[in-house]
Residue frames as qw, qx, qy, qz and C-alpha x, y, z in Angstrom:
[[0.764, 0.161, 0.521, 0.344, 35.22, 106.20, 73.64],
 [0.126, 0.674, -0.323, -0.653, 36.91, 107.74, 70.63],
 [0.697, 0.280, 0.658, 0.051, 35.41, 106.10, 67.55],
 [0.088, 0.451, -0.483, -0.745, 36.61, 106.63, 63.99],
 [0.691, 0.419, 0.558, -0.188, 34.11, 105.70, 61.27],
 [0.156, -0.316, 0.619, 0.702, 35.65, 105.18, 57.83],
 [0.525, 0.578, 0.569, -0.259, 32.89, 105.92, 55.32],
 [0.044, -0.439, 0.501, 0.745, 34.81, 106.76, 52.15],
 [0.068, -0.054, -0.815, -0.572, 32.55, 106.62, 49.12],
 [0.089, 0.512, 0.809, -0.274, 29.17, 107.04, 50.81],
 [0.179, 0.484, -0.026, -0.856, 28.61, 110.20, 48.77],
 [0.189, 0.048, -0.786, -0.586, 27.54, 107.89, 45.90],
 [0.646, -0.056, 0.102, -0.755, 23.75, 107.61, 45.81],
 [0.620, 0.050, -0.758, -0.197, 22.39, 104.18, 46.70],
 [0.782, -0.491, -0.342, -0.178, 21.37, 101.82, 49.45],
 [0.718, -0.080, -0.366, 0.587, 24.80, 101.86, 51.09],
 [0.115, 0.320, -0.129, 0.931, 24.70, 105.62, 51.48],
 [0.539, -0.504, -0.211, -0.641, 21.15, 105.62, 52.84],
 [0.842, -0.359, -0.399, 0.065, 21.82, 102.83, 55.33],
 [0.595, 0.027, -0.331, 0.732, 25.03, 104.44, 56.58],
 [0.039, -0.359, 0.073, -0.930, 23.58, 107.91, 57.05],
 [0.669, -0.499, -0.316, -0.451, 20.47, 106.52, 58.75],
 [0.817, -0.280, -0.395, 0.314, 22.71, 104.69, 61.22],
 [0.447, 0.150, -0.242, 0.848, 25.07, 107.63, 61.81],
 [0.246, -0.497, -0.058, -0.830, 22.32, 110.13, 62.55],
 [0.780, -0.497, -0.269, -0.269, 20.68, 107.80, 65.06],
 [0.802, -0.114, -0.343, 0.475, 24.02, 106.84, 66.61],
 [0.304, 0.252, -0.193, 0.898, 25.21, 110.43, 67.07],
 [0.425, -0.540, -0.145, -0.712, 21.82, 111.48, 68.45],
 [0.846, -0.446, -0.257, -0.140, 21.89, 108.72, 71.08],
 [0.809, -0.260, -0.134, 0.510, 25.56, 108.85, 72.07],
 [0.094, 0.959, -0.017, 0.268, 26.57, 112.37, 73.06],
 [0.626, -0.726, 0.263, 0.115, 29.42, 111.24, 75.33],
 [0.794, -0.043, 0.391, 0.464, 31.79, 109.58, 72.86],
 [0.082, 0.714, -0.310, -0.623, 33.95, 111.49, 70.40],
 [0.783, 0.374, 0.486, 0.100, 33.49, 110.53, 66.74],
 [0.000, 0.589, -0.457, -0.667, 35.60, 111.20, 63.65],
 [0.770, 0.445, 0.442, -0.115, 33.94, 110.33, 60.34],
 [0.292, -0.381, 0.586, 0.653, 36.28, 109.81, 57.38],
 [0.565, 0.652, 0.439, -0.250, 34.56, 110.89, 54.16],
 [0.543, 0.265, 0.446, 0.660, 35.24, 111.53, 50.50],
 [0.000, -0.531, -0.210, -0.821, 33.11, 114.69, 50.63],
 [0.112, -0.058, 0.551, -0.825, 31.72, 116.68, 53.58],
 [0.238, -0.498, -0.810, -0.197, 28.27, 115.65, 54.82],
 [0.107, -0.418, 0.102, -0.896, 26.53, 118.90, 55.90],
 [0.698, -0.480, -0.288, -0.446, 23.82, 117.04, 57.84],
 [0.806, -0.227, -0.430, 0.338, 26.45, 115.61, 60.20],
 [0.288, 0.405, -0.243, 0.833, 27.68, 119.07, 61.19],
 [0.490, -0.634, -0.127, -0.584, 24.85, 119.44, 63.72],
 [0.876, -0.407, -0.245, 0.084, 26.52, 117.05, 66.20],
 [0.114, -0.927, 0.328, -0.145, 29.07, 118.77, 68.48],
 [0.647, -0.488, 0.583, 0.053, 30.94, 115.54, 69.27],
 [0.824, 0.325, 0.418, 0.201, 31.48, 114.63, 65.59],
 [0.056, -0.706, 0.398, 0.584, 34.39, 115.76, 63.41],
 [0.842, 0.506, 0.182, -0.053, 34.73, 115.11, 59.68],
 [0.384, -0.520, 0.571, 0.506, 38.02, 114.11, 58.05],
 [0.695, 0.647, 0.172, -0.263, 37.62, 114.67, 54.30],
 [0.697, -0.123, 0.499, 0.500, 39.91, 113.05, 51.72],
 [0.193, 0.522, -0.320, -0.767, 38.61, 115.10, 48.79],
 [0.807, 0.385, 0.062, -0.444, 37.02, 113.83, 45.55],
 [0.151, 0.450, -0.862, -0.179, 39.03, 110.64, 45.05],
 [0.878, 0.010, 0.132, -0.459, 37.57, 107.23, 44.35],
 [0.928, 0.266, -0.261, -0.021, 38.39, 103.60, 43.75],
 [0.853, -0.007, -0.259, 0.453, 41.98, 102.48, 44.27],
 [0.250, 0.503, -0.210, 0.800, 43.20, 106.03, 44.92],
 [0.549, -0.618, 0.019, -0.562, 40.73, 106.33, 47.78],
 [0.940, -0.308, -0.137, 0.052, 41.96, 103.08, 49.33],
 [0.687, 0.249, -0.230, 0.643, 45.60, 104.14, 48.96],
 [0.094, -0.633, 0.144, -0.755, 44.77, 107.42, 50.69],
 [0.770, -0.535, -0.007, -0.347, 43.15, 105.52, 53.55],
 [0.943, -0.081, -0.178, 0.268, 45.99, 103.02, 53.82],
 [0.522, 0.393, -0.215, 0.726, 48.61, 105.77, 53.88],
 [0.047, -0.467, 0.199, -0.860, 47.04, 108.37, 56.14],
 [0.689, -0.504, -0.243, -0.461, 44.36, 106.70, 58.24],
 [0.815, -0.250, -0.413, 0.321, 46.71, 104.70, 60.52],
 [0.360, 0.194, -0.244, 0.879, 48.64, 107.91, 61.24],
 [0.343, -0.461, -0.079, -0.815, 45.43, 109.77, 62.08],
 [0.795, -0.421, -0.388, -0.201, 44.08, 106.98, 64.29],
 [0.711, -0.124, -0.401, 0.563, 47.29, 106.87, 66.28],
 [0.177, 0.229, -0.155, 0.945, 47.52, 110.66, 66.69],
 [0.471, -0.422, -0.185, -0.752, 43.81, 110.99, 67.54],
 [0.171, -0.212, 0.829, -0.489, 43.95, 108.16, 70.07],
 [0.676, -0.052, -0.373, -0.633, 41.14, 106.12, 68.54],
 [0.613, -0.223, 0.656, -0.381, 39.52, 103.48, 70.71],
 [0.599, 0.197, 0.761, 0.152, 38.38, 101.62, 67.59],
 [0.203, 0.344, -0.406, -0.822, 37.75, 102.16, 63.88],
 [0.604, 0.373, 0.666, -0.229, 34.60, 101.05, 62.04],
 [0.012, 0.207, -0.638, -0.742, 34.85, 100.53, 58.29],
 [0.549, 0.331, 0.482, -0.596, 31.27, 100.72, 57.01],
 [0.706, 0.568, -0.139, -0.400, 31.84, 99.62, 53.38],
 [0.982, 0.180, -0.061, 0.002, 33.49, 96.18, 53.33],
 [0.662, 0.522, -0.325, 0.428, 37.14, 97.30, 53.34],
 [0.656, -0.715, -0.042, 0.238, 39.80, 97.64, 56.01],
 [0.296, 0.852, -0.396, 0.170, 43.37, 98.95, 56.28],
 [0.848, -0.030, -0.381, 0.366, 46.60, 97.31, 57.39],
 [0.454, 0.161, -0.353, 0.802, 48.46, 98.63, 60.41],
 [0.371, -0.722, -0.198, -0.549, 45.56, 100.13, 62.36],
 [0.193, 0.331, -0.676, 0.630, 46.71, 100.93, 65.93],
 [0.463, -0.054, 0.502, -0.729, 43.31, 100.00, 67.39],
 [0.420, 0.226, 0.877, -0.048, 40.66, 97.28, 67.03],
 [0.228, 0.160, -0.453, -0.846, 38.77, 97.33, 63.74],
 [0.522, 0.383, 0.684, -0.337, 35.10, 96.62, 63.01],
 [0.071, 0.183, -0.604, -0.772, 34.09, 96.10, 59.37],
 [0.629, 0.366, 0.434, -0.531, 30.58, 96.01, 57.91],
 [0.058, -0.112, 0.836, 0.534, 30.11, 93.65, 54.96],
 [0.549, 0.188, 0.098, -0.808, 26.75, 94.12, 53.27],
 [0.927, 0.200, 0.197, -0.249, 26.71, 90.88, 51.28],
 [0.387, -0.406, 0.715, 0.417, 28.87, 88.49, 49.28],
 [0.708, 0.587, 0.234, -0.314, 26.87, 88.73, 46.06],
 [0.299, 0.749, -0.536, -0.249, 30.13, 88.96, 44.12],
 [0.134, -0.308, 0.942, -0.008, 30.98, 85.41, 45.16],
 [0.542, 0.285, 0.717, -0.334, 27.42, 84.11, 44.88],
 [0.628, 0.698, 0.342, -0.037, 26.94, 85.53, 41.39],
 [0.446, -0.468, 0.363, 0.671, 30.40, 86.11, 39.86],
 [0.412, 0.399, 0.635, 0.519, 28.85, 86.22, 36.38],
 [0.024, 0.918, 0.394, 0.048, 27.37, 89.63, 37.24],
 [0.294, -0.911, 0.143, 0.252, 30.67, 91.39, 37.98],
 [0.471, 0.763, -0.441, 0.034, 34.02, 92.19, 36.34],
 [0.879, 0.041, -0.412, 0.234, 36.78, 89.63, 36.89],
 [0.293, 0.403, -0.451, 0.740, 38.86, 92.08, 38.93],
 [0.512, -0.441, 0.182, -0.714, 35.97, 92.57, 41.35],
 [0.952, -0.164, -0.189, -0.179, 35.51, 88.82, 41.77],
 [0.708, 0.265, -0.452, 0.474, 39.25, 88.35, 42.27],
 [0.042, -0.498, 0.393, -0.772, 39.26, 90.98, 45.00],
 [0.722, -0.363, 0.142, -0.571, 36.41, 89.36, 46.94],
 [0.969, 0.012, -0.246, -0.025, 37.92, 85.92, 46.52],
 [0.790, 0.138, -0.307, 0.512, 41.52, 86.67, 47.50],
 [0.193, 0.390, -0.282, 0.855, 41.84, 90.09, 49.19],
 [0.543, -0.529, -0.077, -0.648, 38.63, 90.32, 51.18],
 [0.868, -0.310, -0.380, 0.077, 39.51, 87.26, 53.31],
 [0.545, 0.119, -0.350, 0.753, 42.63, 89.09, 54.51],
 [0.166, -0.438, 0.057, -0.882, 40.54, 92.11, 55.48],
 [0.749, -0.449, -0.219, -0.435, 38.04, 90.02, 57.41],
 [0.830, -0.124, -0.422, 0.342, 40.78, 88.04, 59.13],
 [0.357, 0.225, -0.303, 0.855, 42.36, 91.28, 60.35],
 [0.368, -0.529, -0.101, -0.758, 39.09, 92.70, 61.75],
 [0.134, -0.146, 0.778, -0.596, 38.16, 92.29, 65.40],
 [0.443, 0.387, 0.718, -0.373, 34.46, 91.96, 64.55],
 [0.004, 0.090, 0.664, 0.742, 32.51, 91.68, 61.29],
 [0.399, 0.359, 0.437, -0.722, 29.07, 93.30, 61.09],
 [0.052, 0.197, 0.817, 0.540, 26.54, 91.89, 58.67],
 [0.321, -0.004, 0.034, -0.947, 23.11, 93.33, 57.86],
 [0.831, -0.083, -0.123, -0.536, 21.05, 90.13, 58.09],
 [0.716, -0.327, 0.609, -0.098, 21.29, 86.60, 59.43],
 [0.869, 0.453, 0.194, 0.047, 21.29, 85.34, 55.86],
 [0.397, 0.833, -0.322, 0.214, 24.32, 87.48, 55.04],
 [0.405, -0.661, 0.597, -0.206, 26.03, 86.30, 58.23],
 [0.875, -0.029, 0.482, -0.045, 25.52, 82.65, 57.30],
 [0.765, 0.629, 0.040, 0.136, 26.78, 83.22, 53.76],
 [0.143, 0.854, -0.441, 0.235, 29.88, 85.07, 54.94],
 [0.627, -0.486, 0.587, -0.159, 30.63, 82.40, 57.52],
 [0.903, 0.216, 0.368, 0.045, 30.43, 79.80, 54.76],
 [0.617, 0.762, -0.061, 0.190, 32.40, 81.75, 52.15],
 [0.213, 0.764, -0.445, 0.415, 35.19, 82.92, 54.46],
 [0.735, -0.159, -0.612, 0.245, 35.07, 80.32, 57.25],
 [0.071, -0.527, 0.310, -0.788, 34.44, 82.96, 59.89],
 [0.238, -0.201, -0.865, 0.392, 33.75, 81.80, 63.46],
 [0.201, -0.727, -0.599, -0.267, 30.24, 82.71, 64.70],
 [0.432, -0.735, -0.296, 0.431, 31.57, 84.81, 67.59],
 [0.348, -0.190, 0.230, 0.889, 33.27, 87.15, 65.11],
 [0.036, -0.381, -0.587, -0.714, 29.98, 88.02, 63.36],
 [0.085, 0.406, 0.553, -0.723, 27.37, 90.49, 64.60],
 [0.128, 0.538, 0.687, 0.471, 24.06, 91.13, 62.83],
 [0.031, 0.485, 0.276, -0.830, 22.86, 94.74, 62.77],
 [0.408, 0.613, 0.652, 0.181, 19.90, 95.19, 60.44],
 [0.167, 0.201, 0.236, 0.936, 19.86, 98.15, 58.09],
 [0.042, 0.602, 0.606, -0.519, 17.23, 100.78, 58.81],
 [0.250, 0.642, 0.482, 0.541, 15.03, 103.19, 56.88],
 [0.166, 0.118, -0.165, 0.965, 14.97, 106.96, 57.30],
 [0.112, 0.459, 0.642, -0.604, 12.17, 108.79, 59.17],
 [0.264, 0.315, -0.236, -0.881, 11.12, 110.55, 55.93],
 [0.329, -0.050, -0.837, -0.435, 9.36, 107.36, 54.79],
 [0.267, 0.219, 0.702, -0.623, 5.81, 107.47, 56.14],
 [0.275, 0.495, 0.804, 0.180, 2.31, 106.93, 54.67],
 [0.110, 0.920, 0.341, -0.162, 1.78, 110.71, 54.55],
 [0.356, -0.605, 0.296, 0.648, 5.20, 111.93, 53.39],
 [0.275, -0.069, 0.643, 0.711, 5.96, 113.37, 49.97],
 [0.465, 0.518, 0.124, -0.707, 3.74, 114.66, 47.22],
 [0.615, 0.153, 0.739, 0.230, 2.82, 111.93, 44.67],
 [0.466, 0.822, 0.328, -0.012, 1.28, 114.44, 42.26],
 [0.016, -0.925, 0.302, 0.230, 4.38, 116.65, 42.31],
 [0.414, -0.422, 0.745, 0.310, 6.79, 113.79, 41.57],
 [0.627, 0.458, 0.622, 0.101, 4.54, 112.57, 38.77],
 [0.336, 0.937, 0.067, -0.064, 4.86, 115.98, 37.13],
 [0.231, -0.813, 0.482, 0.230, 8.57, 116.20, 37.82],
 [0.353, -0.299, 0.841, 0.280, 9.38, 112.86, 36.19],
 [0.486, 0.273, -0.416, -0.718, 6.64, 112.92, 33.51],
 [0.056, 0.054, 0.994, -0.081, 4.83, 109.84, 34.83],
 [0.537, -0.015, -0.180, -0.824, 1.36, 109.49, 33.30],
 [0.817, -0.119, -0.426, -0.370, -1.14, 106.96, 34.60],
 [0.834, -0.500, 0.197, -0.125, -0.67, 104.13, 37.06],
 [0.473, 0.651, -0.581, 0.119, 2.79, 102.68, 37.55],
 [0.926, -0.303, -0.121, 0.188, 4.86, 99.91, 39.09],
 [0.030, -0.927, 0.350, -0.134, 8.00, 101.21, 40.80],
 [0.909, -0.074, -0.168, 0.373, 11.50, 99.82, 41.14],
 [0.113, -0.949, 0.272, -0.111, 14.17, 101.65, 43.14],
 [0.809, -0.367, 0.375, 0.266, 17.78, 100.53, 42.92],
 [0.153, -0.554, 0.562, 0.595, 20.79, 100.47, 40.65],
 [0.789, 0.506, -0.092, -0.336, 20.29, 99.77, 36.97],
 [0.055, -0.561, 0.825, 0.036, 22.35, 96.59, 36.98],
 [0.557, 0.079, -0.788, -0.249, 22.27, 92.88, 36.19],
 [0.122, -0.014, -0.854, 0.506, 21.90, 92.05, 39.88],
 [0.363, 0.170, 0.368, -0.839, 18.50, 93.72, 40.06],
 [0.283, 0.249, 0.919, 0.117, 17.00, 91.36, 37.47],
 [0.275, 0.487, 0.126, -0.819, 15.30, 94.18, 35.58],
 [0.277, 0.149, -0.718, -0.621, 14.85, 92.28, 32.32],
 [0.150, -0.321, -0.932, 0.073, 12.51, 89.91, 34.18],
 [0.061, 0.539, 0.473, -0.694, 10.68, 92.91, 35.59],
 [0.237, 0.369, -0.321, -0.840, 10.33, 94.53, 32.14],
 [0.269, -0.051, -0.873, -0.404, 8.90, 91.32, 30.69],
 [0.095, -0.449, -0.819, 0.344, 6.46, 91.08, 33.61],
 [0.123, 0.509, 0.173, -0.834, 5.45, 94.69, 33.05],
 [0.211, 0.144, -0.634, -0.730, 4.81, 93.96, 29.38],
 [0.211, -0.336, -0.913, -0.096, 2.18, 91.41, 30.44],
 [0.074, -0.569, -0.566, 0.592, 0.61, 93.86, 32.89],
 [0.099, 0.385, -0.193, -0.897, 0.57, 96.59, 30.24],
 [0.233, -0.049, -0.782, -0.576, -1.20, 94.33, 27.74],
 [0.264, -0.460, -0.845, 0.073, -3.79, 93.39, 30.38],
 [0.131, -0.711, -0.202, -0.660, -4.42, 97.04, 31.26],
 [0.662, -0.532, -0.439, 0.295, -3.27, 96.62, 34.87],
 [0.339, -0.731, 0.008, 0.592, -0.81, 99.54, 34.86],
 [0.498, 0.864, 0.064, -0.028, 0.43, 102.11, 32.38],
 [0.300, 0.817, -0.439, 0.224, 4.09, 102.64, 33.26],
 [0.877, -0.265, -0.200, 0.347, 7.14, 101.02, 34.80],
 [0.006, -0.948, 0.212, -0.236, 9.29, 103.54, 36.68],
 [0.878, -0.040, -0.220, 0.424, 12.94, 102.60, 37.27],
 [0.180, -0.959, 0.142, -0.169, 14.65, 104.88, 39.78],
 [0.783, -0.482, 0.268, 0.289, 18.42, 104.64, 40.19],
 [0.095, 0.798, -0.487, -0.343, 21.83, 105.20, 38.67],
 [0.875, 0.368, -0.312, -0.032, 23.54, 102.92, 36.16],
 [0.718, -0.585, 0.365, 0.093, 25.92, 100.66, 38.10],
 [0.386, 0.752, -0.493, -0.208, 29.16, 100.71, 36.13],
 [0.182, -0.434, 0.881, -0.047, 30.60, 97.50, 37.61],
 [0.313, 0.164, 0.935, -0.034, 27.61, 95.40, 36.60],
 [0.364, 0.310, -0.148, -0.866, 25.79, 97.09, 33.74],
 [0.601, 0.306, 0.721, -0.160, 22.79, 95.35, 32.23],
 [0.007, -0.314, 0.546, 0.777, 23.53, 95.53, 28.52],
 [0.023, 0.294, 0.909, 0.294, 20.45, 93.46, 27.67],
 [0.076, 0.551, 0.605, -0.570, 17.93, 95.80, 29.30],
 [0.244, 0.492, -0.131, -0.825, 17.50, 98.43, 26.52],
 [0.228, 0.123, -0.816, -0.517, 17.05, 95.69, 23.93],
 [0.063, -0.353, -0.921, 0.151, 14.35, 93.98, 26.01],
 [0.154, 0.559, 0.347, -0.737, 12.50, 97.27, 26.49],
 [0.290, 0.415, -0.415, -0.756, 12.54, 97.82, 22.71],
 [0.174, 0.008, -0.941, -0.289, 11.65, 94.22, 21.84],
 [0.009, -0.454, -0.834, 0.313, 8.61, 94.35, 24.13],
 [0.059, 0.621, 0.459, 0.633, 7.45, 97.59, 22.48],
 [0.450, -0.745, -0.434, 0.234, 7.77, 99.53, 25.74],
 [0.399, 0.084, -0.007, 0.913, 9.90, 102.50, 24.71],
 [0.211, -0.409, -0.115, -0.880, 8.16, 105.45, 26.35],
 [0.740, -0.489, -0.289, -0.360, 6.34, 103.22, 28.83],
 [0.803, -0.306, -0.266, 0.436, 9.47, 102.40, 30.87],
 [0.015, -0.958, 0.060, -0.279, 10.56, 105.60, 32.63],
 [0.755, -0.036, -0.286, 0.589, 14.24, 105.84, 33.62],
 [0.205, -0.966, -0.135, -0.082, 14.54, 108.66, 36.16],
 [0.480, 0.485, -0.460, 0.568, 18.20, 108.21, 37.06],
 [0.377, -0.228, -0.635, 0.634, 19.14, 109.04, 40.64],
 [0.207, -0.754, -0.343, -0.522, 16.59, 111.21, 42.41],
 [0.073, -0.487, 0.471, -0.732, 16.81, 113.36, 45.57],
 [0.148, -0.122, -0.918, 0.348, 15.93, 111.50, 48.76],
 [0.277, 0.263, 0.406, -0.830, 13.02, 113.86, 49.35],
 [0.548, 0.220, -0.388, -0.708, 11.34, 112.66, 46.12],
 [0.242, 0.092, -0.965, -0.050, 11.35, 108.98, 47.09],
 [0.224, 0.248, 0.778, -0.532, 8.40, 108.97, 49.54],
 [0.510, 0.470, 0.057, -0.718, 6.14, 110.55, 46.92],
 [0.437, 0.360, -0.719, -0.403, 7.29, 108.04, 44.30],
 [0.064, -0.024, -0.978, 0.198, 6.59, 105.12, 46.63],
 [0.305, 0.354, 0.596, -0.653, 3.20, 106.48, 47.69],
 [0.504, 0.478, -0.151, -0.704, 2.13, 107.12, 44.11],
 [0.212, 0.276, -0.888, -0.302, 2.99, 103.61, 42.91],
 [0.831, -0.124, -0.239, -0.488, 0.40, 100.88, 42.45],
 [0.943, -0.314, 0.045, 0.103, 3.07, 98.49, 43.76],
 [0.025, -0.811, 0.577, 0.089, 6.81, 98.29, 44.30],
 [0.981, 0.168, -0.093, 0.012, 8.63, 95.40, 42.59],
 [0.160, -0.788, 0.594, -0.027, 12.03, 94.18, 43.79],
 [0.988, 0.119, -0.001, -0.101, 12.96, 90.94, 41.96],
 [0.028, 0.810, -0.585, 0.011, 16.69, 91.12, 42.80],
 [0.803, 0.219, -0.554, 0.022, 18.89, 88.08, 42.26],
 [0.706, -0.224, -0.497, 0.452, 20.59, 88.54, 45.62],
 [0.127, -0.802, 0.082, -0.578, 20.51, 91.03, 48.52],
 [0.381, 0.093, -0.712, 0.583, 22.26, 91.19, 51.87],
 [0.112, 0.298, 0.584, -0.747, 19.24, 93.07, 53.24],
 [0.074, 0.509, 0.711, 0.480, 16.85, 94.91, 50.92],
 [0.062, -0.277, -0.317, 0.905, 16.22, 98.50, 51.93],
 [0.238, -0.052, -0.417, -0.875, 13.77, 99.28, 49.12],
 [0.438, -0.406, -0.762, -0.249, 10.98, 96.91, 50.22],
 [0.366, -0.475, -0.582, 0.550, 11.13, 98.32, 53.75],
 [0.019, -0.197, 0.019, 0.980, 10.99, 101.93, 52.54],
 [0.332, -0.193, -0.600, -0.702, 7.99, 101.06, 50.35],
 [0.454, -0.452, -0.766, 0.065, 6.23, 99.31, 53.23],
 [0.258, -0.380, -0.405, 0.790, 6.83, 102.29, 55.51],
 [0.149, 0.142, -0.197, -0.958, 5.09, 104.45, 52.89],
 [0.594, 0.281, 0.528, -0.537, 2.08, 102.12, 52.67],
 [0.551, 0.502, -0.445, -0.496, 2.88, 100.59, 49.27],
 [0.962, -0.031, 0.245, -0.114, 2.36, 96.86, 48.49],
 [0.037, -0.696, 0.685, 0.211, 5.58, 95.01, 47.72],
 [0.980, 0.185, 0.037, -0.058, 6.46, 92.04, 45.51],
 [0.138, -0.764, 0.622, 0.105, 9.98, 90.60, 45.87],
 [0.736, 0.288, -0.611, -0.042, 12.10, 87.64, 44.88],
 [0.868, -0.496, -0.020, 0.027, 13.65, 85.18, 47.32],
 [0.648, 0.550, -0.286, 0.442, 17.15, 86.44, 46.55],
 [0.332, 0.314, -0.545, 0.703, 19.47, 86.31, 49.54],
 [0.091, -0.158, -0.683, 0.707, 18.04, 87.94, 52.66],
 [0.316, -0.187, -0.257, -0.894, 14.80, 89.24, 51.12],
 [0.616, -0.401, -0.628, -0.256, 12.52, 86.56, 52.66],
 [0.509, -0.287, -0.550, 0.596, 14.10, 87.22, 56.07],
 [0.088, -0.054, -0.109, 0.989, 13.54, 90.95, 55.75],
 [0.394, -0.160, -0.301, -0.854, 10.02, 91.11, 54.33],
 [0.292, 0.040, 0.834, -0.466, 8.58, 88.16, 56.28],
 [0.231, 0.472, 0.846, 0.091, 4.88, 87.69, 55.48],
 [0.095, 0.730, 0.238, -0.634, 4.41, 91.35, 54.56],
 [0.262, 0.553, -0.461, -0.643, 5.15, 90.97, 50.84],
 [0.930, 0.291, 0.150, -0.168, 4.30, 88.63, 48.00],
 [0.270, -0.638, 0.659, 0.291, 7.42, 86.64, 47.09],
 [0.700, 0.458, -0.431, -0.338, 8.34, 84.82, 43.88],
 [0.904, -0.237, 0.356, 0.019, 9.24, 81.14, 43.92],
 [0.764, 0.216, 0.316, 0.520, 11.30, 81.44, 40.72],
 [0.223, -0.663, 0.017, 0.715, 13.36, 84.62, 40.49],
 [0.101, -0.241, 0.571, 0.778, 13.55, 84.51, 36.68],
 [0.138, 0.464, 0.856, 0.182, 9.88, 83.72, 36.01],
 [0.058, -0.014, -0.064, -0.996, 8.40, 86.92, 34.58],
 [0.454, -0.373, -0.610, -0.532, 4.94, 85.35, 34.30],
 [0.543, -0.477, -0.623, 0.301, 4.90, 84.62, 38.03],
 [0.256, -0.211, -0.205, 0.921, 6.11, 88.13, 38.80],
 [0.218, -0.196, -0.358, -0.886, 3.37, 89.61, 36.63],
 [0.534, -0.454, -0.670, -0.243, 0.71, 87.49, 38.37],
 [0.488, -0.423, -0.517, 0.561, 1.91, 88.52, 41.83],
 [0.100, -0.086, -0.006, 0.991, 1.98, 92.19, 40.87],
 [0.352, -0.319, -0.511, -0.716, -1.53, 91.97, 39.43],
 [0.555, -0.496, -0.663, 0.075, -2.73, 90.37, 42.64],
 [0.386, -0.326, -0.349, 0.789, -1.09, 93.08, 44.76],
 [0.041, 0.020, -0.171, -0.984, -2.76, 95.76, 42.63],
 [0.454, -0.187, -0.476, -0.729, -6.21, 94.38, 41.83],
 [0.588, -0.369, -0.719, 0.037, -7.05, 91.99, 44.69],
 [0.180, -0.727, 0.085, -0.657, -8.29, 94.57, 47.17],
 [0.809, -0.575, 0.008, -0.122, -8.41, 92.35, 50.30],
 [0.874, 0.008, -0.037, 0.484, -4.88, 91.14, 49.53],
 [0.332, 0.607, -0.048, 0.721, -3.74, 94.71, 48.88],
 [0.427, -0.770, 0.059, -0.471, -5.14, 95.98, 52.19],
 [0.911, -0.399, 0.010, 0.102, -3.49, 93.10, 54.03],
 [0.753, 0.252, -0.044, 0.607, -0.12, 93.77, 52.40],
 [0.071, 0.722, -0.073, 0.684, -0.27, 97.46, 53.29],
 [0.643, -0.694, 0.068, -0.318, -1.18, 96.75, 56.94],
 [0.938, -0.234, 0.039, 0.253, 1.42, 94.01, 57.37],
 [0.629, 0.465, -0.040, 0.621, 4.04, 96.04, 55.55],
 [0.129, -0.810, 0.121, -0.558, 3.63, 99.04, 57.80],
 [0.779, -0.592, 0.164, -0.129, 4.05, 96.88, 60.91],
 [0.925, 0.067, 0.040, 0.372, 7.01, 95.04, 59.39],
 [0.418, 0.684, -0.103, 0.589, 8.85, 98.26, 58.58],
 [0.403, -0.827, 0.144, -0.366, 8.70, 99.34, 62.21],
 [0.927, -0.309, 0.063, 0.201, 11.13, 96.53, 63.06],
 [0.732, 0.202, 0.111, 0.641, 13.90, 98.30, 61.15],
 [0.071, -0.990, -0.106, -0.063, 14.20, 101.73, 62.75],
 [0.449, 0.652, -0.381, 0.478, 17.50, 103.64, 62.91],
 [0.442, -0.668, 0.387, -0.457, 17.24, 103.71, 66.72],
 [0.964, -0.174, 0.190, -0.067, 17.39, 99.91, 66.90],
 [0.811, 0.443, -0.130, 0.361, 20.39, 99.83, 64.59],
 [0.096, 0.763, -0.352, 0.534, 22.15, 102.53, 66.60],
 [0.684, -0.559, 0.336, -0.328, 21.58, 100.75, 69.91],
 [0.988, 0.029, 0.108, 0.108, 22.95, 97.48, 68.51],
 [0.616, 0.605, -0.192, 0.467, 25.98, 99.27, 67.04],
 [0.176, -0.768, 0.361, -0.499, 26.71, 101.13, 70.26],
 [0.877, -0.376, 0.258, -0.154, 26.54, 97.87, 72.22],
 [0.914, 0.278, -0.007, 0.296, 29.05, 96.37, 69.80],
 [0.299, 0.757, -0.278, 0.510, 31.40, 99.35, 70.14],
 [0.485, -0.686, 0.372, -0.396, 31.38, 99.00, 73.93],
 [0.975, -0.131, 0.177, 0.016, 32.10, 95.29, 73.70],
 [0.759, 0.483, -0.099, 0.425, 35.05, 95.90, 71.38],
 [0.031, 0.798, -0.295, 0.524, 36.33, 98.77, 73.54],
 [0.707, -0.565, 0.316, -0.284, 36.18, 96.52, 76.60],
 [0.041, -0.571, 0.814, 0.100, 38.51, 94.06, 74.88]]
């Protein structure tokens, strides 16, 4: 097979980048016979180790310009290269592809919670995305929940949808990283609750801050550490005001984006990881935390119950900060519960390895190639 993988924009730090790179490394390690061309905004040095993988780099363009570049040049490249199929790993497709197309759609949060996004973004998902999905040969989703939601939103037939769970990287283990070193690096004093993800409305961080305020007053933990970049398309303008109103300036640590190598130490050093997101197509952060041996508390947003199973404490009301605080306190102070969460979490994480994702993806490619 000759497989083109369109991954424009995965240079931006976040769950999409992590999931894509985890999959690609496992896929290229397991399939040495096929030829791959990965279309990128910037070169990915870690992919250079694979002799059957070429990189086609657009240069530092983003947004609409990136899509116009793909629409103009990618069909020409696919035809000249003789592609068997093209896999778009970030929701979008192109018109005029000379080969079958597979597209991965991570979730339809934009339709489920339009109040969280700009109008142009909602318009795109409502009116343009259906055309992209209709043109694709197969649509990959990252959970059964996401598959059901996409089938409902876009009236997709079941045989067009394939579920391939996201996977966590091998760096996340109970012994990886240096918790003391990352504490020093990010000036984290005392015990802390950790959140990893974009600083955005979708992540429900105002609820988390209010829950942390209760924990702080009760002496359960000292800090709340928020790791991630500000998401420009869905900024949480209320968050700074809530931090100030709760008297937590200095106790809520905003690290911004951090290198991947720092994440295991941050997870391992945390008293618990909180992930009260309003909606997720998968939920990489809880799985990474579990793989590192950290207790997890999540919401029931989207696919999170499917992903965490019985290995996390889950909220019944996503916006109830008192419930979130109580669950976090239980995960931290109730030692039998804590030990059970750590043990179950470690076993749960092992279901989401990159090798499993790669095998499922390779099976899909062969099905598409066979017609």
